C-alpha positions as CSV (number, residue, x, y, z in Angstrom):
1,M,23.7,20.5,6.4
2,I,22.2,17.7,8.2
3,T,20.0,18.4,11.4
4,A,19.6,16.0,14.2
5,H,17.4,13.1,12.8
6,T,16.2,9.8,13.9
7,P,17.8,6.7,12.6
8,S,14.4,5.5,11.8
9,V,13.7,8.2,9.4
10,T,16.9,8.0,7.8
11,R,16.3,4.3,7.2
12,Q,13.0,4.8,5.7
13,V,14.0,7.7,3.6
14,V,17.0,5.4,2.2
15,K,14.9,2.6,1.7
16,I,12.4,4.8,-0.4
17,I,15.2,6.1,-2.5
18,S,16.7,2.8,-2.8
19,K,13.6,1.4,-4.3
20,T,13.3,3.7,-6.8
21,K,16.2,2.7,-8.9
22,E,16.8,-0.8,-7.0
23,I,19.9,0.5,-5.5
24,K,21.4,-1.3,-2.3
25,P,20.5,0.8,0.5
26,S,24.4,0.3,1.7
27,R,25.6,2.3,-1.4
28,L,23.5,5.5,-0.8
29,R,25.5,7.8,1.4
30,V,24.3,11.0,2.9
31,S,26.6,13.1,0.5
32,A,25.8,11.0,-2.7
33,D,24.4,13.1,-5.5
34,L,21.5,11.1,-6.9
35,S,21.6,12.4,-10.6
36,K,25.4,12.5,-10.8
37,E,26.3,9.2,-9.1
38,F,23.2,7.0,-9.7
39,G,21.6,8.5,-12.8
40,F,18.4,9.8,-11.4
41,D,16.2,12.0,-13.4
42,T,13.6,14.5,-12.6
43,V,10.9,11.7,-12.9
44,D,12.9,9.7,-10.3
45,V,13.0,12.4,-7.9
46,V,9.3,13.2,-8.3
47,D,8.5,9.9,-7.4
48,I,10.6,10.0,-4.5
49,I,8.8,13.0,-3.2
50,L,5.5,11.6,-3.8
51,E,6.3,8.4,-1.8
52,L,7.9,10.5,0.9
53,E,4.9,12.9,0.9
54,K,2.7,9.6,1.4
55,N,4.7,7.9,4.0
56,F,5.4,10.9,6.4
57,K,2.3,12.9,5.5
58,I,4.1,16.1,4.7
59,V,4.4,18.4,1.8
60,I,7.6,19.0,-0.2
61,P,7.4,22.2,-2.4
62,D,8.7,22.2,-5.8
63,E,11.4,24.7,-5.1
64,V,13.1,22.8,-2.5
65,P,16.6,21.8,-3.6
66,L,16.8,18.0,-3.3
67,N,20.0,16.6,-5.0
68,T,21.7,14.3,-2.3
69,V,20.4,11.5,0.0
70,G,21.3,14.2,2.8
71,D,18.9,16.8,1.4
72,F,16.0,14.3,1.6
73,V,16.8,13.0,5.2
74,D,17.2,16.5,6.2
75,Y,13.9,17.9,4.7
76,V,12.0,15.2,6.0
77,S,13.5,15.0,9.4
78,T,12.9,18.6,9.9
79,H,9.3,18.8,8.8
80,T,8.4,15.5,10.5
81,M,9.7,17.0,13.6
82,R,7.6,20.3,13.2
83,Q,4.5,18.2,12.8
84,A,5.1,16.2,15.8
85,S,5.4,19.5,17.9
């Protein structure tokens, strides 16, 4: 479920994900499953998480299920908004 989020957050998250495997950002749909569609493994996901944590100054716990582009966008959007308020 995607919450309301700013286009800039979505763009930044997609840019970070796309750099991990050098995938064109235009190929990364919100519903795209990173492991099934693009071959991301656990190390790739950890790299994305670390980069997102650094860029957005948030903490993403290990137990958060992050499988799709939308999962990452949703989590980052929700937690950056909480910090701002």
